[in-house]
C-alpha positions in Angstrom: 1.6 -177.2 40.9 -1.3 -175.1 39.5 -0.8 -171.3 38.6 -2.7 -170.7 41.9 -0.7 -172.6 43.8 2.5 -171.3 42.1 1.7 -167.6 42.6 0.7 -168.5 46.5 4.1 -170.0 46.7 6.0 -167.1 45.2 4.2 -164.6 47.5 5.0 -166.4 50.3 8.5 -166.5 49.7 8.4 -162.9 49.1 7.1 -161.6 52.2 8.5 -164.6 54.3 11.0 -162.1 56.3 8.0 -159.4 57.0 5.9 -162.3 58.2 8.4 -162.9 61.1 8.5 -159.1 62.9 4.5 -159.3 62.0 3.9 -162.3 64.1 6.0 -161.2 67.0 4.6 -157.7 67.3 1.1 -159.1 67.8 2.3 -161.7 69.7 3.9 -159.5 72.6 0.9 -156.7 71.9 -2.2 -158.9 72.2 -0.2 -161.1 74.9 0.2 -158.0 76.8 -2.6 -156.5 76.6 -5.1 -159.3 76.7 -3.5 -160.7 80.0 -2.1 -157.4 81.5 -5.9 -156.6 83.5 -5.4 -160.0 85.0 -1.7 -159.5 85.6 -2.9 -156.0 87.3 -5.2 -158.0 89.8 -2.7 -160.5 90.6 -0.1 -158.1 91.3 -2.1 -155.6 93.0 -4.9 -158.2 94.6 -7.9 -156.4 93.3 -11.4 -156.9 93.0 -12.9 -157.5 89.1 -14.4 -153.9 89.4 -11.0 -152.4 90.5 -9.5 -154.1 87.9 -11.4 -152.9 85.3 -10.9 -149.1 86.4 -7.5 -149.5 86.9 -6.8 -151.3 83.2 -9.1 -148.4 81.7 -7.1 -145.7 82.9 -3.7 -147.7 81.8 -5.0 -148.9 78.7 -6.7 -146.2 77.2 -3.3 -144.3 77.8 -1.7 -146.8 75.8 -4.3 -146.9 72.9 -4.8 -143.1 72.9 -0.7 -143.0 72.5 -1.0 -145.7 69.7 -3.6 -143.9 67.9 -1.9 -140.7 67.7 1.7 -142.9 66.9 0.2 -144.6 64.1 0.7 -142.4 61.4 4.2 -141.1 62.8 5.2 -144.5 62.5 4.1 -145.2 59.1 5.8 -141.8 57.8 9.1 -142.7 59.9 9.2 -146.1 58.0 9.0 -144.5 54.7 11.8 -142.4 55.3 14.1 -144.7 57.2 13.7 -147.4 55.1 11.8 -150.9 55.8 14.9 -152.7 57.8 15.6 -149.5 60.0 11.9 -149.4 60.9 11.8 -153.4 62.2 15.2 -152.7 64.4 13.3 -149.9 65.9 10.3 -151.9 66.3 12.5 -154.6 68.2 14.7 -152.0 70.2 11.2 -150.6 71.6 9.8 -153.7 72.7 12.9 -154.7 74.8 13.0 -151.4 76.0 9.3 -151.5 77.2 9.3 -155.0 78.9 12.4 -153.4 81.1 10.4 -150.9 82.2 7.7 -153.2 83.5 10.0 -155.3 84.6 11.9 -152.9 87.0 9.1 -150.7 87.8 5.6 -151.6 89.7 3.9 -148.1 89.2 0.6 -148.0 86.9 2.0 -144.7 85.3 4.9 -146.5 83.9 2.9 -149.5 83.1 0.8 -146.7 81.0 4.1 -145.7 79.4 5.5 -149.2 78.6 2.2 -150.4 77.0 1.8 -146.7 74.8 5.9 -147.8 73.6 4.5 -151.4 72.9 1.8 -150.1 71.2 4.0 -147.8 68.9 6.2 -150.9 68.4 3.4 -153.1 66.9 2.4 -149.8 64.9 5.8 -149.7 63.4 6.0 -153.1 62.3 1.9 -153.3 61.3 2.8 -149.9 59.2 5.8 -151.2 57.7 4.3 -154.8 56.9 1.5 -153.2 55.2 3.6 -150.6 53.1 5.5 -153.5 51.7 2.6 -155.2 50.5 0.8 -152.4 49.5 3.9 -151.4 47.0 3.3 -155.1 45.3 1.6 -156.0 42.2 1.7 -159.8 42.4 -1.0 -161.1 44.5 -1.4 -158.1 46.8 -4.7 -159.7 48.5 -3.2 -163.1 49.0 0.2 -160.9 50.9 -2.2 -158.6 52.7 -4.3 -162.0 53.5 -0.8 -163.6 55.2 -0.2 -160.7 57.3 -3.5 -160.6 58.9 -3.1 -164.3 59.3 -0.3 -163.5 61.3 -2.0 -161.1 63.2 -4.5 -164.0 63.8 -1.6 -166.5 64.6 0.4 -163.8 67.3 -3.1 -162.8 68.7 -3.8 -166.4 69.4 -0.3 -167.3 70.9 0.5 -164.5 73.0 -2.6 -164.6 75.2 -2.6 -168.1 75.8 1.1 -168.0 76.5 0.9 -165.1 78.7 -1.9 -166.6 80.5 -0.3 -170.0 81.1 2.8 -167.8 82.8 0.4 -165.9 85.1 -1.4 -169.3 85.9 1.9 -171.1 87.1 4.4 -168.4 87.9 4.6 -165.2 89.6 3.0 -162.1 87.6 6.2 -160.6 86.5 7.5 -163.7 84.9 5.6 -162.9 81.8 8.4 -160.0 81.2 11.2 -162.4 81.3 8.8 -164.6 78.6 8.5 -161.5 76.5 12.4 -161.1 76.5 13.1 -164.6 75.2 10.5 -164.1 72.6 11.7 -161.1 71.3 15.5 -162.1 71.5 14.4 -165.4 69.7 12.1 -163.6 67.0 15.1 -161.0 66.1 17.4 -163.8 65.5 14.9 -165.9 63.2 14.3 -162.5 61.3 17.9 -162.1 60.8 18.7 -165.2 59.7 15.9 -165.3 57.2 16.1 -161.9 55.8 20.0 -162.8 55.0 19.1 -166.0 53.7 15.5 -165.5 51.7 17.1 -163.0 48.5 19.5 -166.1 47.4 16.7 -168.8 47.9 14.4 -166.9 46.4 16.8 -166.5 43.1 17.4 -170.0 43.3 13.7 -171.0 43.6 12.2 -168.5 41.1 15.3 -167.5 38.9 13.1 -166.1 36.3 11.2 -163.4 38.7 12.0 -160.5 40.2 11.6 -160.2 44.2 8.9 -157.6 44.5 9.7 -157.0 48.4 10.8 -153.2 48.2 12.9 -152.2 51.6 14.0 -149.2 50.5 12.8 -145.6 51.7 10.1 -143.9 49.6 10.9 -141.4 47.3 8.5 -138.5 46.3 6.5 -136.1 48.1 6.4 -135.8 51.9 3.8 -133.7 52.1 0.4 -134.8 54.3 -1.8 -135.1 51.2 -5.3 -134.7 52.5 -7.0 -134.9 48.4 -5.9 -138.6 49.3 -9.5 -138.8 51.3 -11.2 -137.9 48.2 -10.4 -141.0 46.4 -12.4 -144.2 46.2 -13.6 -145.7 49.4 -11.1 -143.9 51.7 -13.7 -142.0 53.8 -15.5 -145.3 53.8 -12.7 -147.1 55.2 -12.2 -144.3 57.6 -15.6 -144.4 59.2 -15.7 -148.0 59.2 -12.4 -148.7 60.9 -13.7 -146.0 63.7 -16.6 -148.3 64.2 -14.8 -151.2 64.3 -12.3 -150.0 66.8 -15.4 -149.1 69.3 -17.2 -152.0 68.9 -14.3 -154.5 69.2 -13.1 -152.2 72.2 -16.1 -152.7 74.0 -15.8 -156.6 74.3 -12.3 -156.9 74.3 -11.3 -154.2 77.2 -13.4 -156.6 80.0 -13.7 -159.7 78.3 -10.6 -161.5 80.0 -12.2 -160.1 83.3 -15.3 -161.3 82.5 -14.4 -164.8 81.8 -11.9 -165.0 85.2 -14.5 -163.2 87.6 -18.3 -163.8 86.3 -18.0 -167.4 84.5 -15.0 -168.5 87.2 -13.0 -169.8 84.2 -9.3 -170.4 85.2 -6.6 -168.2 83.7 -5.1 -170.3 81.5 -8.4 -171.3 79.8 -9.1 -167.4 79.7 -6.1 -166.8 77.8 -6.8 -169.7 75.3 -10.3 -168.3 74.7 -8.9 -164.6 74.3 -6.3 -165.9 71.8 -8.9 -168.6 69.8 -10.8 -165.5 68.5 -7.9 -164.1 66.6 -7.2 -167.9 65.7 -9.4 -167.9 62.7 -7.8 -165.6 61.1 -5.0 -167.5 60.3 -6.8 -169.4 57.8 -9.4 -166.9 57.1 -7.6 -163.7 56.4 -5.4 -165.7 53.5 -8.7 -167.0 52.1 -10.1 -163.6 52.1 -7.3 -162.1 50.4 -7.2 -164.8 47.6 -11.2 -164.1 47.2 -10.6 -160.6 46.7 -10.1 -160.6 43.1 -13.2 -162.5 42.5 -16.0 -161.1 45.2 -16.9 -157.5 45.0 -15.7 -155.4 48.1 -19.3 -154.1 48.8 -19.9 -157.9 49.4 -17.2 -158.9 51.6 -17.5 -155.6 53.7 -21.1 -156.5 54.2 -20.4 -160.1 55.1 -17.8 -158.9 57.4 -20.4 -156.7 59.4 -23.2 -159.2 59.4 -20.9 -161.6 61.3 -19.7 -159.0 63.7 -23.3 -158.8 64.8 -23.6 -162.6 65.1 -21.1 -162.1 67.4 -22.2 -159.3 69.4 -25.3 -160.9 70.0 -23.6 -164.2 71.3 -21.4 -162.5 73.8 -24.3 -161.0 75.4 -25.4 -164.7 76.2 -22.3 -165.2 77.7 -24.1 -166.1 80.9 -26.3 -168.7 79.7 -23.0 -170.7 78.4 -19.4 -170.6 78.0 -19.9 -171.6 74.7 -21.8 -168.1 73.8 -18.6 -166.5 75.3 -16.3 -168.2 73.3 -18.3 -168.4 69.9 -19.1 -164.4 70.5 -15.1 -163.6 70.6 -14.5 -166.0 67.6 -17.1 -164.4 65.4 -15.8 -160.7 66.3 -12.2 -161.6 65.3 -13.7 -163.6 62.2 -15.3 -160.3 61.1 -12.4 -158.5 62.0 -10.5 -160.1 59.5 -12.7 -160.4 56.8 -13.4 -156.4 56.5 -10.1 -155.2 57.4 -8.3 -157.6 54.9 -10.5 -156.1 52.0 -10.4 -152.3 53.0 -6.2 -152.5 53.3 -6.3 -154.1 50.1 -8.7 -151.8 48.4 -6.8 -149.1 49.9 -3.2 -150.2 48.5 -5.0 -150.2 45.2 -6.6 -146.7 45.4 -3.7 -144.8 46.4 -0.4 -144.6 45.2 2.7 -145.7 47.2 3.8 -142.6 48.4 0.3 -141.9 49.8 -0.3 -145.4 51.6 1.1 -144.8 54.7 -0.4 -141.5 55.3 -3.9 -142.6 54.2 -3.5 -146.2 56.0 -2.0 -144.4 58.9 -4.9 -142.1 59.7 -7.6 -144.4 59.0 -5.7 -147.1 61.3 -5.4 -144.2 63.7 -9.3 -144.0 64.0 -9.6 -147.5 64.5 -7.4 -147.3 67.3 -8.9 -144.5 68.9 -12.2 -146.0 68.9 -10.6 -148.7 71.0 -9.3 -146.2 73.4 -12.2 -144.4 73.7 -14.1 -147.6 74.5 -11.9 -148.6 76.8 -12.0 -145.9 78.7 -15.8 -145.9 79.3 -16.1 -149.7 79.5 -16.1 -149.4 83.5 -19.2 -147.3 83.4 -21.2 -149.9 81.6 -19.7 -153.0 83.3 -20.8 -151.2 86.6 -24.1 -151.1 85.6 -24.1 -154.6 84.3 -21.2 -156.5 83.6 -22.8 -157.9 79.9 -23.2 -153.9 79.6 -19.8 -153.6 77.3 -21.2 -156.5 75.1 -24.8 -154.7 74.6 -23.1 -151.5 73.5 -21.0 -153.5 70.9 -24.4 -154.7 69.5 -25.6 -151.1 69.5 -22.6 -150.5 67.4 -22.4 -153.4 65.0 -26.0 -153.6 63.6 -26.6 -149.7 62.6 -23.1 -149.9 60.6 -24.2 -153.6 59.1 -27.4 -151.5 57.9 -24.8 -149.0 56.1 -22.9 -151.9 54.7 -26.4 -152.9 53.0 -26.8 -149.4 51.5 -23.2 -149.0 50.4 -24.2 -152.3 48.5 -27.4 -150.7 47.1 -25.9 -147.4 46.2 -23.3 -149.3 44.4 -25.8 -151.7 42.5 -27.8 -148.5 41.6 -24.8 -146.6 40.3 
């Protein structure tokens, strides 16, 4: 086994317990948020414009709550420890699913999805914080987490869309319960077995995975935003949320109503986009030590421009519809993996949750704003939100070129 293969295997063993809730978090989150507009259309017998309008109200509340709860989720994970934070995430998911099942009120749906967004925040902030404290192969570990984002984001929309296509709408909640409980049992099994297996497999190494609370200052150190790259990451995450939200907020409704695709196929496409992260994100993480940050960033936004252009031409062929969403997810996994890894390198362990919480909150806030505005553009033209996505992506790509040139000059 080569050194590269050996360190990669060590990293996989170390964070394998973290990958389990991470996968579930994004499976439930992407599954419900991707299929919920179609759930609303079937449950309340709406047309596409009514569906987009109702989803904009429910989804915007959920995304906005997700934005404001991102930082508290990270700070809470620091305070109570990583294992308790994971337990909290599982509990929140079960409560959210119960609310959706027993109530058929849009306001309750908004509350339940807000809690799901908070639950995935808890998983996401906890997982990234654990990796940020690692010294061995941090880029690859971040890539593996992003791969779980991709795998969960692929599985969730497909599984829940298939459920909508073949069963009553509320069956997606029963399916969610089964997935959460099954994942929890797997997590408990691995978290108990992995330390022993790691010690036996790598007797001369110390497992870097740290689940303990973070000691040190609890003050919110705004000075962290003066550190290298933090403000750049903040601005780019915001723009990424605005751009991606413009497409994702109407994507399933567009495929079902405009392109006349069946529900299962729409779910498959919605999931197919993030699936590229499964292989691409670990590769980006592995290449992080060999390719400059600004080059990875620029590549990611160039792919975003191509993806935005592709979805605009969806009316001319389903291939453009599919390719565009795949490219947008490919771009996201490119610069997100790079920016998060760079952030873990540039800030201290007790600063990471605060910095990453604020930065990722801005991405979610951007998605919430796009989700709220999408009906206005959709009413003008179903392709309107796709055009707005390009208007955001193109200048941002030019900005990354400027950042590259500035670094070269310096």
